[in-house]
C-alpha positions in Angstrom: -12.0 -34.5 23.0 -8.7 -34.2 24.9 -6.8 -35.5 21.9 -8.2 -32.9 19.6 -7.3 -30.1 22.0 -3.8 -31.4 22.4 -3.4 -31.4 18.6 -4.6 -27.8 18.4 -2.3 -26.6 21.1 0.6 -28.4 19.4 -0.3 -26.8 16.1 -0.4 -23.3 17.7 3.0 -23.8 19.2 4.4 -24.9 15.9 2.9 -21.9 14.2 4.4 -19.5 16.8 7.8 -21.1 16.3 7.7 -20.8 12.5 6.5 -17.1 12.8 9.3 -16.3 15.2 11.8 -17.6 12.8 10.3 -15.6 10.0 10.2 -12.5 12.2 14.0 -12.7 12.7 14.5 -13.1 8.9 12.4 -10.2 7.9 13.9 -7.9 10.6 17.3 -8.7 9.1 15.9 -7.2 5.8 14.9 -4.0 7.6 11.2 -4.6 8.1 9.4 -4.2 11.4 7.2 -6.9 13.0 4.4 -7.1 15.5 3.7 -10.6 16.9 0.0 -11.2 17.3 0.1 -14.4 19.3 -2.4 -13.8 22.1 -5.4 -15.9 22.8 -7.6 -13.1 21.5 -6.5 -14.1 18.0 -8.0 -17.2 16.4 -4.5 -18.2 15.2 -1.0 -16.7 15.6 -0.3 -13.9 13.2 2.8 -11.8 12.3 2.3 -8.3 11.0 5.3 -7.2 8.9 5.4 -3.5 7.9 7.6 -0.8 6.7 9.2 1.8 9.0 9.3 5.4 8.1 7.3 7.0 5.3 5.3 4.0 4.3 4.1 2.7 7.7 0.6 2.0 6.3 2.1 -0.7 4.0 2.2 -4.1 5.6 1.5 -7.8 5.3 -0.1 -10.1 7.8 1.3 -13.6 7.7 -0.1 -16.8 9.2 1.1 -20.4 9.2 -1.2 -23.1 7.7 -0.9 -26.9 7.4 -0.6 -28.0 3.8 -0.8 -31.5 2.3 1.8 -34.1 3.4 2.0 -32.8 7.0 4.0 -29.7 5.9 3.5 -26.1 7.0 3.5 -23.0 4.9 3.5 -19.2 5.3 0.4 -17.5 3.9 -0.7 -13.9 3.3 -3.8 -13.6 5.5 -5.4 -11.0 3.2 -5.4 -13.4 0.2 -6.6 -16.4 2.2 -5.7 -19.8 0.9 -4.6 -18.2 -2.4 -2.0 -16.3 -0.4 0.6 -19.1 -0.3 4.0 -17.5 0.2 6.6 -20.2 1.0 7.1 -23.5 2.9 8.1 -23.0 6.5 11.3 -24.9 6.2 13.2 -22.0 4.6 12.6 -18.8 6.5 15.2 -16.9 4.6 13.5 -17.6 1.2 10.1 -16.8 2.8 11.5 -13.5 4.0 12.7 -12.7 0.5 9.2 -13.3 -0.8 7.7 -11.1 1.9 10.3 -8.4 1.0 9.4 -8.5 -2.7 5.7 -8.3 -1.9 6.1 -5.3 0.4 8.4 -3.5 -2.0 5.8 -4.0 -4.7 3.2 -2.5 -2.5 5.3 0.5 -1.6 6.5 1.2 -5.2 3.8 -0.3 -7.5 4.8 1.7 -10.5 8.3 0.3 -10.6 7.2 -3.3 -11.2 
């Protein structure tokens, strides 16, 4: 029992670390972030959204373990199909988030 709890805590810390790195990368692209890491959330989440006119447009990102012991960013709204990018490259993941949010803000331009 203790071993399983240790593994869960370790996974939560890893998810928070990866989401923090992504938060810095998306902020550099001009997006706003809210870190939802409290114990009231079943898993750590990062809400990335637009500032200004389109504040209702956003994306909630979580971190999930994928095969081979790797971690990946996922769009929570799309579930397991919401794979965004592996966690090793936050800059590329931020670019993917940036493209998705721009598409949601300006859907007719895509």
